MDAnalysis code that builds the backbone (N, CA, C; Angstrom):
import MDAnalysis as mda
import numpy as np

u = mda.Universe.empty(558, n_residues=186, atom_resindex=np.repeat(np.arange(186), 3), trajectory=True)
u.add_TopologyAttr("name", ["N", "CA", "C"] * 186)
u.add_TopologyAttr("resid", np.arange(1, 187))
u.add_TopologyAttr("resname", ["MET", "GLN", "ASP", "VAL", "LYS", "ALA", "ILE", "LEU", "THR", "ASP", "ALA", "ASP", "GLU", "ASN", "LEU", "GLU", "ALA", "THR", "LEU", "LEU", "PHE", "LEU", "ASP", "GLU", "SER", "LEU", "ALA", "HIS", "ILE", "ARG", "ALA", "GLY", "LYS", "ALA", "ASN", "THR", "ARG", "ILE", "LEU", "ASP", "GLY", "VAL", "LYS", "VAL", "ASP", "TYR", "TYR", "GLY", "SER", "LEU", "VAL", "PRO", "ILE", "SER", "ASN", "VAL", "ALA", "THR", "ILE", "THR", "THR", "PRO", "ASP", "ALA", "LYS", "THR", "ILE", "SER", "ILE", "GLN", "PRO", "TRP", "GLU", "LYS", "ALA", "LEU", "ILE", "GLY", "THR", "ILE", "GLU", "LYS", "ALA", "ILE", "MET", "ASN", "SER", "ASP", "VAL", "GLY", "ILE", "THR", "PRO", "MET", "ASN", "ASN", "GLY", "GLU", "VAL", "ILE", "ARG", "LEU", "GLY", "ILE", "PRO", "PRO", "LEU", "THR", "GLU", "GLU", "ARG", "ARG", "LYS", "GLN", "LEU", "ALA", "LYS", "GLN", "VAL", "ARG", "HIS", "GLU", "GLY", "GLU", "GLU", "ALA", "LYS", "ILE", "SER", "VAL", "ARG", "ASN", "ALA", "ARG", "ARG", "GLU", "ALA", "ILE", "ASP", "GLN", "PHE", "LYS", "LYS", "LEU", "GLU", "LYS", "GLU", "GLY", "LEU", "SER", "GLU", "ASP", "LEU", "GLU", "LYS", "ASP", "ALA", "GLU", "ALA", "SER", "MET", "GLN", "LYS", "ILE", "HIS", "ASP", "LYS", "TYR", "ILE", "LYS", "LYS", "VAL", "ASP", "ASP", "MET", "ILE", "ALA", "ALA", "LYS", "GLU", "LYS", "GLU", "ILE", "MET", "THR", "VAL"])
u.atoms.positions = np.array([
    [28.601, 21.709, -19.052],
    [27.140, 21.655, -19.084],
    [26.655, 20.251, -19.426],
    [27.430, 19.561, -20.263],
    [27.048, 18.210, -20.660],
    [27.039, 17.279, -19.449],
    [27.996, 17.491, -18.522],
    [28.048, 16.658, -17.327],
    [26.776, 16.809, -16.500],
    [26.251, 18.005, -16.398],
    [25.033, 18.267, -15.629],
    [23.859, 17.509, -16.238],
    [23.742, 17.562, -17.569],
    [22.649, 16.855, -18.243],
    [22.771, 15.351, -18.036],
    [23.986, 14.856, -18.080],
    [24.209, 13.417, -17.877],
    [23.801, 13.007, -16.465],
    [24.140, 13.828, -15.493],
    [23.779, 13.529, -14.101],
    [22.268, 13.548, -13.938],
    [21.600, 14.561, -14.524],
    [20.139, 14.654, -14.423],
    [19.460, 13.470, -15.119],
    [19.958, 13.085, -16.282],
    [19.400, 11.953, -17.012],
    [19.573, 10.665, -16.217],
    [20.748, 10.491, -15.646],
    [21.034, 9.302, -14.841],
    [20.102, 9.243, -13.623],
    [19.925, 10.386, -12.959],
    [19.035, 10.441, -11.791],
    [17.603, 10.124, -12.201],
    [17.170, 10.662, -13.344],
    [15.808, 10.414, -13.829],
    [15.589, 8.920, -14.096],
    [16.593, 8.272, -14.697],
    [16.485, 6.832, -14.959],
    [16.403, 6.038, -13.659],
    [17.206, 6.426, -12.666],
    [17.165, 5.746, -11.367],
    [15.806, 5.916, -10.702],
    [15.238, 7.107, -10.816],
    [13.938, 7.372, -10.198],
    [12.831, 6.599, -10.915],
    [12.945, 6.457, -12.216],
    [11.961, 5.667, -12.977],
    [12.021, 4.209, -12.529],
    [13.224, 3.699, -12.295],
    [13.396, 2.323, -11.807],
    [12.777, 2.175, -10.416],
    [12.895, 3.219, -9.596],
    [12.282, 3.192, -8.270],
    [10.766, 3.064, -8.381],
    [10.177, 3.813, -9.318],
    [8.722, 3.724, -9.518],
    [8.308, 2.333, -9.983],
    [9.076, 1.745, -10.885],
    [8.770, 0.396, -11.361],
    [8.844, -0.606, -10.215],
    [9.843, -0.455, -9.368],
    [9.990, -1.355, -8.218],
    [8.814, -1.194, -7.257],
    [8.405, 0.045, -7.014],
    [7.256, 0.297, -6.134],
    [5.991, -0.313, -6.722],
    [5.799, -0.145, -8.025],
    [4.627, -0.723, -8.683],
    [4.606, -2.237, -8.512],
    [5.759, -2.846, -8.678],
    [5.873, -4.306, -8.513],
    [5.570, -4.712, -7.068],
    [6.099, -3.959, -6.117],
    [5.859, -4.264, -4.703],
    [4.372, -4.135, -4.354],
    [3.740, -3.087, -4.858],
    [2.323, -2.871, -4.557],
    [1.444, -3.924, -5.220],
    [1.883, -4.448, -6.360],
    [1.089, -5.457, -7.068],
    [0.985, -6.755, -6.273],
    [1.977, -7.022, -5.437],
    [1.962, -8.259, -4.662],
    [1.136, -8.145, -3.383],
    [0.613, -6.978, -3.099],
    [-0.219, -6.803, -1.906],
    [-1.669, -7.056, -2.299],
    [-2.291, -8.054, -1.651],
    [-3.672, -8.409, -1.976],
    [-4.609, -7.282, -1.567],
    [-5.584, -7.007, -2.395],
    [-6.532, -5.936, -2.087],
    [-7.961, -6.466, -2.019],
    [-8.122, -7.770, -1.841],
    [-9.463, -8.333, -1.748],
    [-10.062, -8.696, -3.096],
    [-9.344, -8.359, -4.167],
    [-9.792, -8.703, -5.510],
    [-8.804, -9.689, -6.106],
    [-9.296, -10.522, -7.010],
    [-8.417, -11.477, -7.680],
    [-7.446, -10.724, -8.589],
    [-6.163, -10.987, -8.404],
    [-5.124, -10.362, -9.213],
    [-4.046, -11.418, -9.452],
    [-3.820, -11.756, -10.695],
    [-2.870, -12.833, -10.999],
    [-1.440, -12.483, -10.586],
    [-1.146, -11.215, -10.398],
    [0.221, -10.807, -10.049],
    [0.618, -11.224, -8.634],
    [-0.346, -11.599, -7.776],
    [0.047, -12.046, -6.438],
    [0.778, -13.386, -6.501],
    [0.685, -14.076, -7.640],
    [1.381, -15.359, -7.813],
    [2.749, -15.208, -8.476],
    [3.136, -13.987, -8.827],
    [4.398, -13.763, -9.533],
    [5.610, -14.294, -8.765],
    [5.574, -14.198, -7.454],
    [6.725, -14.621, -6.656],
    [6.759, -16.104, -6.342],
    [5.714, -16.848, -6.708],
    [5.645, -18.276, -6.390],
    [6.373, -19.076, -7.470],
    [7.342, -19.873, -7.032],
    [8.127, -20.693, -7.962],
    [7.748, -22.162, -7.795],
    [7.771, -22.891, -8.915],
    [7.407, -24.307, -8.951],
    [8.612, -25.110, -9.438],
    [8.828, -26.276, -8.833],
    [9.898, -27.161, -9.273],
    [9.453, -27.841, -10.565],
    [10.115, -27.523, -11.667],
    [9.748, -28.062, -12.974],
    [10.978, -28.721, -13.581],
    [11.033, -30.022, -13.542],
    [12.159, -30.803, -14.047],
    [13.492, -30.313, -13.481],
    [13.506, -30.113, -12.171],
    [14.746, -29.770, -11.489],
    [15.089, -28.302, -11.389],
    [14.298, -27.419, -11.988],
    [14.592, -25.993, -11.840],
    [13.337, -25.265, -11.366],
    [13.558, -24.190, -10.605],
    [12.438, -23.408, -10.090],
    [12.024, -22.374, -11.130],
    [10.751, -22.419, -11.514],
    [10.223, -21.478, -12.512],
    [8.930, -20.862, -11.974],
    [8.563, -19.659, -12.433],
    [7.293, -19.059, -12.021],
    [6.111, -19.911, -12.506],
    [5.018, -19.862, -11.764],
    [3.823, -20.625, -12.133],
    [3.367, -20.270, -13.543],
    [3.502, -19.014, -13.922],
    [3.044, -18.581, -15.251],
    [3.814, -19.262, -16.387],
    [4.976, -19.867, -16.077],
    [5.744, -20.578, -17.109],
    [5.250, -22.000, -17.333],
    [4.415, -22.531, -16.418],
    [3.960, -23.921, -16.538],
    [2.441, -24.045, -16.529],
    [1.735, -22.921, -16.473],
    [0.276, -22.967, -16.397],
    [-0.331, -21.676, -16.918],
    [-1.610, -21.773, -17.254],
    [-2.370, -20.592, -17.646],
    [-3.079, -20.061, -16.400],
    [-2.859, -18.793, -16.087],
    [-3.461, -18.184, -14.896],
    [-4.492, -17.167, -15.356],
    [-5.737, -17.329, -14.884],
    [-6.807, -16.402, -15.270],
    [-7.616, -16.000, -14.047],
    [-8.420, -14.965, -14.207],
    [-9.358, -14.551, -13.156],
    [-10.762, -14.617, -13.740],
    [-11.454, -15.759, -13.552],
    [-12.802, -15.889, -14.106],
    [-13.808, -14.917, -13.490],
    [-13.590, -14.533, -12.237],
    [-14.434, -13.508, -11.616],
    [-13.587, -12.726, -10.612],
    [-14.183, -11.760, -9.950],
    [-13.438, -10.851, -9.081],
    [-12.893, -11.515, -7.816],
    [-13.383, -12.695, -7.470],
    [-12.964, -13.344, -6.225],
    [-12.248, -14.675, -6.444],
    [-11.890, -15.021, -7.682],
    [-11.287, -16.313, -7.974],
    [-10.116, -16.178, -8.942],
    [-9.055, -16.926, -8.648],
    [-7.941, -17.069, -9.586],
    [-7.934, -18.530, -10.004],
    [-7.870, -18.765, -11.305],
    [-7.877, -20.123, -11.844],
    [-6.515, -20.418, -12.460],
    [-5.948, -21.591, -12.092],
    [-4.643, -21.988, -12.609],
    [-4.822, -23.322, -13.324],
    [-4.560, -23.339, -14.625],
    [-4.687, -24.572, -15.400],
    [-3.291, -24.986, -15.872],
    [-2.711, -26.012, -15.210],
    [-1.371, -26.466, -15.596],
    [-1.378, -27.058, -17.005],
    [-0.261, -26.906, -17.692],
    [-0.153, -27.446, -19.035],
    [0.070, -28.959, -18.986],
    [0.578, -29.439, -17.839],
    [0.739, -30.878, -17.626],
    [-0.003, -31.245, -16.346],
    [-0.884, -32.253, -16.410],
    [-1.678, -32.617, -15.238],
    [-0.819, -33.066, -14.066],
    [0.362, -33.606, -14.338],
    [1.242, -34.075, -13.271],
    [1.713, -32.927, -12.367],
    [1.614, -31.690, -12.843],
    [2.093, -30.536, -12.073],
    [1.085, -30.027, -11.043],
    [-0.139, -30.523, -11.054],
    [-1.168, -29.987, -10.152],
    [-0.709, -30.047, -8.697],
    [-0.221, -31.204, -8.262],
    [0.237, -31.343, -6.876],
    [1.412, -30.440, -6.562],
    [2.336, -30.318, -7.495],
    [3.519, -29.482, -7.300],
    [3.135, -28.006, -7.172],
    [2.231, -27.557, -8.046],
    [1.781, -26.156, -8.004],
    [1.037, -25.889, -6.696],
    [0.180, -26.849, -6.319],
    [-0.591, -26.690, -5.080],
    [0.356, -26.568, -3.878],
    [1.364, -27.417, -3.832],
    [2.328, -27.396, -2.726],
    [3.105, -26.074, -2.707],
    [3.483, -25.585, -3.890],
    [4.232, -24.327, -3.980],
    [3.396, -23.160, -3.455],
    [2.098, -23.163, -3.776],
    [1.217, -22.086, -3.297],
    [1.055, -22.178, -1.782],
    [0.903, -23.415, -1.271],
    [0.758, -23.607, 0.181],
    [2.003, -23.119, 0.929],
    [3.188, -23.363, 0.361],
    [4.441, -22.995, 1.017],
    [4.816, -21.527, 0.825],
    [4.100, -20.816, -0.052],
    [4.426, -19.409, -0.311],
    [3.734, -18.520, 0.728],
    [3.982, -17.211, 0.605],
    [3.362, -16.263, 1.539],
    [2.080, -15.650, 0.976],
    [1.474, -16.327, -0.015],
    [0.232, -15.822, -0.614],
    [-0.895, -15.829, 0.410],
    [-0.936, -16.873, 1.250],
    [-1.934, -16.935, 2.318],
    [-3.309, -17.393, 1.870],
    [-3.385, -18.118, 0.757],
    [-4.667, -18.625, 0.256],
    [-4.522, -20.127, 0.047],
    [-5.506, -20.888, 0.520],
    [-5.463, -22.333, 0.344],
    [-6.035, -22.691, -1.024],
    [-5.238, -23.414, -1.837],
    [-5.723, -23.791, -3.164],
    [-6.685, -24.981, -3.109],
    [-7.606, -25.028, -4.064],
    [-8.522, -26.157, -4.205],
    [-8.372, -26.658, -5.635],
    [-8.351, -27.998, -5.815],
    [-8.248, -28.481, -7.180],
    [-9.294, -29.547, -7.441],
    [-9.680, -29.667, -8.707],
    [-10.664, -30.674, -9.102],
    [-10.034, -31.716, -10.023],
    [-8.717, -31.809, -10.008],
    [-8.024, -32.763, -10.851],
    [-7.532, -32.166, -12.158],
    [-8.108, -31.056, -12.567],
    [-7.681, -30.413, -13.810],
    [-7.291, -28.955, -13.615],
    [-7.996, -28.286, -12.725],
    [-7.787, -26.855, -12.514],
    [-7.625, -26.596, -11.020],
    [-6.705, -25.677, -10.682],
    [-6.541, -25.238, -9.295],
    [-7.245, -23.890, -9.176],
    [-8.056, -23.758, -8.133],
    [-8.769, -22.498, -7.906],
    [-8.316, -21.896, -6.582],
    [-8.115, -20.594, -6.610],
    [-7.807, -19.853, -5.389],
    [-8.965, -18.899, -5.132],
    [-9.684, -19.124, -4.045],
    [-10.769, -18.219, -3.671],
    [-10.203, -17.090, -2.835],
    [-10.353, -15.882, -3.298],
    [-9.828, -14.717, -2.577],
    [-10.824, -14.353, -1.483],
    [-10.435, -14.528, -0.204],
    [-11.376, -14.204, 0.871],
    [-11.544, -12.693, 1.022],
    [-12.717, -12.267, 1.469],
    [-12.893, -10.829, 1.707],
    [-11.993, -10.393, 2.870],
    [-11.495, -9.177, 2.791],
    [-10.593, -8.677, 3.820],
    [-11.375, -8.138, 5.011],
    [-10.877, -8.426, 6.207],
    [-11.480, -7.835, 7.408],
    [-10.978, -6.400, 7.520],
    [-11.646, -5.609, 8.333],
    [-11.249, -4.216, 8.519],
    [-9.822, -4.137, 9.077],
    [-9.518, -5.027, 10.027],
    [-8.188, -5.040, 10.628],
    [-7.116, -5.364, 9.584],
    [-7.404, -6.356, 8.733],
    [-6.452, -6.746, 7.692],
    [-6.278, -5.623, 6.667],
    [-7.365, -4.916, 6.350],
    [-7.271, -3.774, 5.433],
    [-6.326, -2.705, 5.987],
    [-6.447, -2.455, 7.288],
    [-5.582, -1.450, 7.919],
    [-4.124, -1.900, 7.893],
    [-3.883, -3.199, 8.136],
    [-2.515, -3.726, 8.073],
    [-1.943, -3.563, 6.668],
    [-2.752, -3.893, 5.664],
    [-2.288, -3.779, 4.279],
    [-2.029, -2.320, 3.903],
    [-2.894, -1.413, 4.369],
    [-2.694, 0.015, 4.088],
    [-1.387, 0.491, 4.724],
    [-1.107, -0.008, 5.921],
    [0.138, 0.343, 6.610],
    [1.336, -0.185, 5.819],
    [1.208, -1.398, 5.295],
    [2.270, -1.986, 4.484],
    [2.489, -1.159, 3.213],
    [1.400, -0.704, 2.603],
    [1.495, 0.129, 1.400],
    [2.231, 1.429, 1.718],
    [1.871, 2.062, 2.843],
    [2.547, 3.309, 3.222],
    [4.038, 3.063, 3.465],
    [4.364, 1.916, 4.062],
    [5.777, 1.574, 4.312],
    [6.534, 1.430, 2.985],
    [5.931, 0.716, 2.033],
    [6.563, 0.555, 0.706],
    [6.755, 1.924, 0.054],
    [5.754, 2.785, 0.192],
    [5.841, 4.131, -0.376],
    [6.943, 4.944, 0.276],
    [7.091, 4.808, 1.585],
    [8.138, 5.545, 2.290],
    [9.519, 5.070, 1.857],
    [9.665, 3.762, 1.625],
    [10.936, 3.228, 1.117],
    [11.258, 3.836, -0.256],
    [10.232, 3.948, -1.089],
    [10.434, 4.542, -2.416],
    [10.822, 6.019, -2.292],
    [10.184, 6.744, -1.371],
    [10.514, 8.157, -1.172],
    [11.952, 8.317, -0.696],
    [12.398, 7.412, 0.170],
    [13.786, 7.466, 0.644],
    [14.734, 7.284, -0.538],
    [14.395, 6.364, -1.417],
    [15.216, 6.134, -2.607],
    [15.249, 7.383, -3.493],
    [14.107, 8.051, -3.644],
    [14.039, 9.281, -4.442],
    [14.911, 10.367, -3.815],
    [14.819, 10.502, -2.492],
    [15.624, 11.527, -1.807],
    [17.117, 11.230, -1.935],
    [17.466, 9.945, -1.840],
    [18.878, 9.571, -1.979],
    [19.399, 9.907, -3.375],
    [18.585, 9.682, -4.388],
    [18.998, 10.012, -5.759],
    [19.218, 11.522, -5.894],
    [18.347, 12.322, -5.271],
    [18.512, 13.785, -5.310],
    [19.807, 14.182, -4.616],
    [20.043, 13.604, -3.441],
    [21.249, 13.943, -2.676],
    [22.513, 13.590, -3.462],
    [22.519, 12.403, -4.080],
    [23.694, 11.995, -4.864],
    [23.932, 12.940, -6.037],
    [22.857, 13.341, -6.719],
    [23.004, 14.258, -7.854],
    [23.543, 15.608, -7.383],
    [23.018, 16.110, -6.276],
    [23.475, 17.410, -5.764],
    [24.942, 17.328, -5.348],
    [25.332, 16.194, -4.746],
    [26.746, 16.015, -4.385],
    [27.632, 16.052, -5.636],
    [27.160, 15.438, -6.725],
    [27.921, 15.454, -7.971],
    [28.004, 16.870, -8.540],
    [26.917, 17.645, -8.406],
    [26.935, 19.039, -8.873],
    [27.954, 19.853, -8.087],
    [28.004, 19.664, -6.781],
    [28.954, 20.399, -5.940],
    [30.398, 20.025, -6.311],
    [30.599, 18.752, -6.629],
    [31.928, 18.291, -7.050],
    [32.308, 18.959, -8.380],
    [31.335, 19.054, -9.309],
    [31.597, 19.730, -10.589],
    [31.914, 21.218, -10.378],
    [31.238, 21.826, -9.394],
    [31.485, 23.241, -9.117],
    [32.932, 23.440, -8.660],
    [33.437, 22.511, -7.849],
    [34.834, 22.602, -7.402],
    [35.799, 22.411, -8.573],
    [35.329, 21.674, -9.597],
    [36.180, 21.424, -10.762],
    [36.048, 22.520, -11.823],
    [35.232, 23.547, -11.562],
    [35.188, 24.663, -12.492],
    [33.810, 25.044, -13.006],
    [32.766, 24.327, -12.652],
    [31.417, 24.689, -13.070],
    [31.010, 25.976, -12.345],
    [30.372, 26.892, -13.066],
    [30.006, 28.158, -12.425],
    [28.933, 27.921, -11.364],
    [28.913, 28.806, -10.388],
    [27.968, 28.678, -9.269],
    [26.525, 28.776, -9.761],
    [26.276, 29.646, -10.744],
    [24.923, 29.795, -11.289],
    [24.444, 28.490, -11.932],
    [25.313, 27.873, -12.735],
    [24.942, 26.612, -13.372],
    [24.691, 25.521, -12.331],
    [25.498, 25.533, -11.272],
    [25.330, 24.546, -10.201],
    [23.975, 24.748, -9.521],
    [23.620, 25.986, -9.254],
    [22.325, 26.279, -8.612],
    [21.158, 25.918, -9.539],
    [21.307, 26.193, -10.838],
    [20.273, 25.817, -11.809],
    [20.107, 24.295, -11.865],
    [21.226, 23.589, -11.822],
    [21.184, 22.126, -11.853],
    [20.484, 21.585, -10.602],
    [20.799, 22.202, -9.452],
    [20.127, 21.796, -8.202],
    [18.627, 22.041, -8.298],
    [18.239, 23.173, -8.867],
    [16.811, 23.489, -9.012],
    [16.137, 22.483, -9.949],
    [16.814, 22.125, -11.026],
    [16.261, 21.123, -11.952],
    [16.101, 19.780, -11.244],
    [17.100, 19.410, -10.459],
    [17.022, 18.133, -9.727],
    [15.877, 18.178, -8.726],
    [15.662, 19.320, -8.096],
    [14.564, 19.450, -7.136],
    [13.216, 19.278, -7.833],
    [13.077, 19.818, -9.051],
    [11.835, 19.654, -9.800],
    [11.591, 18.191, -10.136],
    [12.662, 17.501, -10.556],
    [12.539, 16.071, -10.863],
    [12.153, 15.311, -9.591],
    [12.810, 15.645, -8.485],
    [12.508, 15.021, -7.187],
    [11.041, 15.209, -6.828],
    [10.547, 16.435, -6.939],
    [9.154, 16.727, -6.587],
    [8.178, 15.946, -7.463],
    [8.505, 15.838, -8.755],
    [7.643, 15.105, -9.685],
    [7.530, 13.639, -9.265],
    [8.651, 13.030, -8.908],
    [8.629, 11.612, -8.537],
    [7.998, 11.385, -7.161],
    [8.192, 12.305, -6.244],
    [7.537, 12.183, -4.936],
    [6.019, 12.229, -5.129],
    [5.543, 13.109, -6.017],
    [4.108, 13.190, -6.286],
    [3.602, 11.884, -6.905],
    [4.379, 11.307, -7.836],
    [3.974, 10.037, -8.444],
    [3.886, 8.936, -7.396],
    [4.855, 8.901, -6.475],
    [4.827, 7.894, -5.398],
    [3.585, 8.102, -4.542],
    [3.315, 9.361, -4.171],
    [2.115, 9.652, -3.363],
    [0.842, 9.213, -4.078],
    [0.772, 9.465, -5.382],
    [-0.408, 9.071, -6.157],
    [-0.573, 7.553, -6.185],
    [0.552, 6.834, -6.349],
    [0.488, 5.371, -6.380],
    [0.025, 4.825, -5.028],
    [0.541, 5.407, -3.944],
    [0.155, 4.961, -2.600],
    [-1.326, 5.226, -2.373],
    [-1.782, 6.417, -2.738],
    [-3.192, 6.780, -2.529],
    [-4.106, 5.851, -3.326],
    [-3.742, 5.537, -4.559],
    [-4.563, 4.650, -5.379],
    [-4.635, 3.255, -4.786],
    [-3.501, 2.745, -4.301],
    [-3.483, 1.385, -3.726],
    [-4.263, 1.362, -2.417],
    [-4.107, 2.407, -1.585],
    [-4.866, 2.463, -0.328],
    [-6.364, 2.509, -0.603],
    [-6.758, 3.273, -1.612],
    [-8.171, 3.349, -1.962],
    [-8.674, 1.980, -2.399],
    [-7.870, 1.275, -3.206],
    [-8.238, -0.049, -3.670],
    [-8.400, -1.012, -2.491],
    [-7.507, -0.925, -1.518],
    [-7.568, -1.820, -0.354],
    [-8.763, -1.487, 0.528],
    [-9.007, -0.215, 0.755],
    [-10.059, 0.184, 1.694],
    [-11.461, 0.115, 1.101],
    [-11.567, -0.017, -0.224],
    [-12.880, -0.143, -0.861],
    [-13.432, -1.536, -0.584],
    [-14.629, -1.560, 0.000],
    [-15.228, -2.851, 0.355],
    [-16.036, -3.376, -0.821],
])
C-alpha cells in the first residue's frame, strides 16, 4: 500500500511542476498590458556573463501600457537596449539617457487571435503532460499488481489517479480560460 501512496505523491508533484511550467509559459505571452515578466527571458551581457535584466536594473510598470527599466549602472543602457531589440519581445525600447521605456502597443484583433491560439497550444502541451503522468502511474500500478498487489487496491489506486488527473486538467483549463480572457479583453 505504501508503494501506491508513493506513486500517487510522485505523480502529484510532477503535475504541480507542469502547472508551474504552464504558468511561466503563459506569463511570457503579451496580453496588451504591461507585465514585467515578459522580460524574464531577456539576458544581458554583464561583465562577460549573461544575466537576466532584473539582475542589473529595476523594472517597474508606471502605468498599464509602459514598462520602465532603470539600470543600476548608466553604462548598461545601450547593452540592455540591444538585448531587448535582439530578443523575441517584439517591442522597440526608447531611452532618455537614464531610463529605458517600453511602450506596450495595443493588440490588433488578428494578433489577439494568434495569441489565444498560442495559449491553447501551451495548454494542450500541459494536458499531454498530465495525461502522460496518469499513464505512467497506472503502468506502475499494473506492475505492482503483477508483483502481488490485490486487484481491488490496484483499481482503487487507478481511481485515485484519475481524480488527481481530472483535478489538474480542470486547473489547466481554468488557467487557459483566464489567459484567453485577459488577451481578448480590449
